[in-house]
C-alpha positions, 0 to 999 in steps of 0.5 A, a space after each residue: 496477615 497472608 495476602 492472596 496474589 493472582 498473576 496474569 501475563 501472556 509471555 509464558 517465560 515472564 509468567 513462569 519466572 515470576 511464579 517460580 522465582 519470587 519468594 511470595 511467602 517471605 513477602 507475606 503472599 500466597 500464590 493462588 493462580 495464573 492465567 495468560 490473558 484477561 479472558 482466561 483469568 476473570 473466572 479464576 479471579 472470581 473463584 479465588 478472590 485474591 487480595 492483589 492482582 498483578 497483570 500485564 497491560 498488553 495481552 490478546 483477547 482482553 488486555 490488562 486495563 480491560 481486566 482492571 476495569 471489570 475487577 475494579 467494578 466487581 471487587 473494589 477492595 482488590 489491589 491492582 499492580 500493572 506490569 508493562 513494557 510500554 513507558 507510555 504516559 497514556 497507558 499510565 493515565 488509563 491505569 490511574 483512572 482504573 484505580 491501579 496501585 502500582 505501574 511497574 515497567 519491565 523488565 521486573 526485578 525482584 527488588 522492584 516487585 518486592 518494593 511494590 508488594 510491600 507497599 501494597 501489603 502495608 496499604 491493605 493492612 492499614 485499610 483493614 485496621 481502620 475498617 476494624 476500628 470503624 466497626 468497633 466504634 459503630 458497635 460501641 455506638 450501637 450499644 449506647 444507642 440501645 441504652 438510650 432508646 430503652 430509657 427514652 421509650 420507657 419515659 414515652 410509654 409511662 407518659 413522663 415526657 411532654 411533647 416538646 420534651 419528646 422531640 427535644 430528646 429525639 433531636 439531641 440524639 439524632 433520633 428520626 421519629 417524624 412520620 404520619 403514623 406509628 405502630 409498635 411490636 414486641 419480640 421475645 425469644 427464650 430458651 427451652 428447658 434442658 437445651 445446652 446451646 440455647 443461649 448461643 442460638 438465642 443470640 444468633 436469632 436476635 442477631 438475624 432479626 436485627 440485621 433484617 430490621 436494620 436493613 429498613 432503618 427508615 421503617 423500623 426503629 429497634 430497641 431492647 425492652 428487657 433481657 429477652 425482649 426487643 421492641 420495634 417501632 414501626 413508622 410510615 404513612 397511614 396506608 403502609 404502616 399496616 403493610 410494614 407491620 405485616 412484613 416485619 412479623 413475616 420476617 420475624 417468623 421466618 427467622 425464628 422458625 429455624 430455631 423453634 426446636 431449642 427456642 420459644 418465641 412470641 411476637 405481638 403488634 399493637 394498633 397504629 396511632 397518628 401521633 408519636 405522643 399516642 404511643 403510650 396508648 399503643 403500648 398499653 394495647 400491645 402489652 394487653 395483646 402480648 400477655 395472651 402468649 401465656 394463655 396460648 403458648 402453641 401460638 407465636 404471633 398475636 394481634 388485636 384481631 387474633 385476640 378478638 377471635 380467641 375471646 369470641 371462641 372462649 365465650 362459646 366454650 363450656 364450663 368444663 373446658 374453662 376449668 381444665 384449660 384456664 386454671 391449670 397451675 402450669 399457666 400461672 407458673 409460666 407467667 411467674 417464670 417469664 412475665 414481668 411486673 408491668 404485665 401483671 394487671 393485663 395477665 389478670 384481666 385476660 385471665 379473668 375474662 377468659 373464665 368470667 362465665 364460670 365466676 357465677 359460681 362461688 365454689 368455682 372462684 374459691 377453687 380458682 383462688 386456691 389454685 393461683 395461691 398454691 401455684 404461686 407458693 409452689 413457684 416461690 418455694 422453688 426459689 428457696 422462699 418459705 410460705 411464711 415469708 411469702 404470705 408476709 410479703 403480700 400482707 394477706 394470710 389464708 383466713 383473709 383470702 377466704 373472705 375475698 369476694 368475686 368483686 375484689 378477686 382481681 386485686 387479690 390475684 394481682 397481689 399474689 402474682 406481683 409478690 411472687 415476681 418481686 421474690 423472683 426478681 429479688 433472687 435474680 438481682 442477687 444472682 445478677 449482683 454476684 455476676 456483676 461483681 465478678 465481672 467488674 473484677 474481670 474488667 479491672 484486671 483486663 481492661 488494658 487488653 484490647 481484645 476485651 469484649 462483652 462476649 469474652 466476659 459473658 462467656 467467662 460468667 457463663 451467661 449469654 451476651 444478650 443477658 449480660 449486656 442487659 443486666 450490666 446496663 441496668 445495674 450500672 446505669 451505663 453500657 459495658 463499653 462506656 464503663 470500659 472506656 471510662 476506666 481506660 480514660 481514668 488510667 490514661 489521665 493518670 499516666 499523662 499526669 504522673 509520667 513522661 510516657 508518650 501518647 502511643 505508649 499510653 495508648 498501649 498501656 490502656 488497651 488501644 493498639 492504634 494510637 490515633 484511635 486512642 486520641 480520637 476516643 480521648 478527645 471525644 470523651 474528655 473534650 481535649 486531646 492527650 497533649 492538651 490534657 498534659 498541658 503541652 508538657 510533651 508533644 503528642 507522638 502517635 
């Protein structure tokens, strides 16, 4: 690590001597600027943003202590070395108060300054290392939290938890769900066809959205719903939940609009409820609203008010417009490509509601069902599935279809679309298993490398990190980080039992450059320190 250093000294002979005679690069520094007093130095410091500031304590216009105070306020991580010709305790006391790292008395020798610079550099590197590991731990924790939240909300929406169980689960994971009012939103971002860099843009778009939502973590709770979709729980007082919902949508729109050339995006919100246990009702309403993205792909934001207006406008339309816009096979194919099984019923309801006036004609609904059938067949054939396989899977051949009445038409449509999505998901699962098999082999070969990351593996598998993370968690029932950590801990336990390697050597062998972090992770996951696990055989020496 090369650190930037800035020098402030009013005596030109001293300043030039330090500047020209100290081998800064040899000490691990880059000399980025100098000034004769604090007033002249301040704008240059703001521009160059050095890691270390060396300043005389007594100077005209602005002295070193005043400069140190301002720098400490604006750049709290910048380290300051004071040089002074005054062996005065009061100066030293004030320097300590301002957070100065070193207080050196003139004349400054090369050895003295080298020692000070080395100590400061070591401190900066140590702080940066601890910061990096803290960030890594927080990222690992965030991935685990997302996995828990997905399962938690799935159980809530499906009514699998009692009210008591809901709050017990939330308390166990320190999840703050207490509020007088709640709402839900769904946001999906997907790649447009023939866009080579869309996967990276998808990830960037999601990251921007998450940064905004996490800034207001007291208002919004974000959870991954599926590979392309995130959910947002909005909470607050009855009077401000609507406002917070609007603010969420406005910001999502501002972010997503920047990527519209390469990505399709849609957002929907439900109706507020006044009990957490009523979120299942809110989700059903939201799912109904969200399914309209397939019928109105040119629009991006959906709410119940908007759907009411669309429905009213549809009821005023003529039969001709219904036939051309509502039964387009591309509408069915679009849903089969991007919809989920749990959305089938709502999609069909909205599909039928949009054309219910035309269903008075038996000729029309015969024509409609043929379109649905042919669109589904065309889609599954694109997956490599034969017509015979598909019709056998839905257990309904062509002759049976022709006897369908208007009353059970909706059930037939659901049967056809669900069957097609099952073939799609089966194909995706097969592809996912192939990807997962390669990923597990990659992890097995590289888990001892500290640099191993989800992004690295996703890149090697040629899939987006977002997709890989969701697929891995779904298939393995644990997060990527949990899996890699368990591999490392398994190896560490074996080395502790079967070798005399020290803890710091084992840390390096299983992928942890920092032995303290290794000990921290080991104790957190195994319930004891490496030394305790070994049974006191060897003193832990990180």
